[in-house]
N, C-alpha and C positions, 0 to 999 in steps of 0.2 A: 589528359585523361578525362573522359566524360564523368559526370556525377554518378550516373547509374552504375558505372564500373566500380567506383569506390564503394557504393552502397552494396553491390553484389558481393564484393570481397568481404565487407563487414558482415553481411548476412551469412555468408559461408563460414566465417569464423565463429559465428554464434550457433551454428548447427550442432546438435547434440547437447546443448545447454538448455535446461528446462527451468531455470530459476525465473522468478517473476520479472526481474530487470531485463534479462535476455529475451524473454517472450514478448515483453512490451516493445523492446527495440526492434525485434523482428516484425512485429505488427506495424510499427511506424514505417519501416522500410517497404513493406508490402503496400501500404497505403500510398506512399510516395510513388512507387512504381506504377500502381494502378492509375494515379492521377496524372503523372508526368512522363511515363515511359513511352518511347516511340518504338518502331519496329525493331531497331537495333537492340534496344533494351529488352524487348520481349524475347528476341532470339537468344541473347546472352543469358537471360533468366532461364529459359528452357534448357539450354546447354548445361548450366550450373545444376539445375534440378536433376537432369538425366545422369550427369556425372556422379552426383551424390546418391542417387537411388542405386546406382551400380555399386558404389562403395558400401552402402548400407546392406545390400543383398550379400555382398562378399563378407562383411563383418558378421552377419547373422549365420551364414553358412560356416564360417570359420569357428565361431563360438560353438555351434551345435556339433561340428566335427570334433572339436577338442574335448567337449564334454562326453561324447560318445555314449556308451552304456552307463557311465557314471551319473548321467542326468537323472536316472531313476533312483539312485541310492543317496543322492545328496539331499539333506534336509532344507529344501528351498525356503519353506516358511520361516525356519529358524534363521537362516542366512539373511533373508529379506528384513526380518524384524530386528535382529540384533546387530547387524552390520550396516544396514541402510536406513533403518527406522521406517521401513515401508512394508506394504503387504506382499504376500506371496504372489498375488496376481500382478503387481507392479514388476516384480522380478521376472516372472514368466513372460510378460509382455515384451520386455527388453531382450530376453534371450531368444524369443521366437519371432521378434520383429512384427508384433501385432500393431495395428493402427490404434492410436489413442487420440480422440478428438481430431480425427482427420490426418494425423501425422504419424509416421512410423518412427519408433524409437528403438535404439539399441544401447548397449552399454558403452559409455565413453571411456577414455583411457583411465581416468581416475576411478571410475566404477569397476573397471576390469581389475585394477590393482586391489581394490577393496575386496572384490570377489575372490581373487587369488589368495589374499591374506586370510579370508574366512576359511577357505578350503585347507590351508596350511594349519590354522589354529585347530580346526576340527580333526585333522589327521593326527595332530599331537595329542589332543584330548582322547581320541579313540584309542590311539596306540599305547597310551599310558594306563588305560583302564584295565583292571584285573579284578575278578571276583575273588573274595577271600575264602 
């Protein structure tokens, strides 16, 4: 197996991770590809990008479809701040698939679990609330 194939597999595994270490490693892989990649590496890279863009588009569409009209009633700022330690715009960017620093982000599997837990917690809190 060619080195670029191993690097592309590693890069693909890092997609969706936005921690500093992952971002640094992705930058290293891109730099290596730019310096050493031949036509085969470029084609493989383009295929990987297109495959993942399709996956991201599908993820975003699925999230928006699942949220449906509940999107307007969820306290996104509260969820973002209390469950993710982030801003409302951070959460909106991931739900809507907006570009951030030239990259499109969506919720990864761990973030989807956190979002689901937040919704369940909020449902319990709202369901147990009664005025005296």
